[in-house]
C-alpha positions in Angstrom: 0.0 0.0 0.0 2.8 2.3 0.7 4.1 2.3 -2.8 0.7 2.8 -4.2 0.1 6.0 -2.2 3.5 7.3 -3.1 2.7 6.9 -6.7 -0.7 8.7 -6.2 1.1 11.6 -4.5 3.6 12.0 -7.1 0.9 12.1 -9.9 -1.2 14.7 -8.0 1.6 16.9 -6.8 0.7 19.5 -9.5 -2.3 20.5 -7.4 -2.2 21.6 -3.8 -5.8 20.8 -3.2 -5.6 17.2 -4.8 -2.4 16.7 -3.0 -3.8 17.4 0.4 -6.9 15.4 -0.2 -4.8 12.3 -1.4 -2.3 12.9 1.5 -5.1 12.8 4.0 -6.6 9.6 2.4 -3.2 8.0 2.4 -2.8 8.7 6.1 -6.1 6.9 6.8 -5.2 3.8 4.5 -1.6 3.1 5.8 -0.9 0.8 8.8 0.9 2.4 11.8 4.2 0.7 11.1 4.3 2.3 7.5 3.7 5.8 8.8 7.1 6.9 9.9 8.6 5.9 6.5 5.9 7.5 4.7 6.2 10.8 6.7 10.1 10.8 6.0 9.4 10.3 2.3 6.8 12.9 2.1 9.1 15.6 3.6 12.0 14.5 1.4 9.8 14.7 -1.7 7.5 17.6 -1.1 8.7 19.9 1.7 9.7 22.6 -0.8 6.3 22.8 -2.4 3.8 21.8 0.5 5.6 22.1 3.8 2.5 23.8 5.4 0.3 21.1 4.1 2.5 18.3 5.4 2.7 19.9 8.8 -1.0 20.4 9.1 -1.9 16.9 7.8 0.5 15.0 10.0 -0.3 17.3 13.1 -4.0 16.7 12.7 -3.8 13.0 11.9 -4.7 10.7 14.8 -4.1 7.0 14.0 -6.9 4.7 15.1 -6.2 2.5 17.9 -5.6 -1.2 17.2 -8.6 -3.5 17.2 -9.2 -5.5 20.4 -8.9 -9.4 19.8 
């Protein structure tokens, strides 16, 4: 899933609104272990264009707690 959301973000990076929408969707779809690598990749790729968007999205994102067995 991580590779898929990276491809999507690269393809929509021409538009700030689309980028933010897809970034938020990606944060909901990824598993908690994938998030640190995803965050690092996002900042590496997009911090020059969308630093504020990244800060806001990652600050507002609250991962869901794991399901109880």
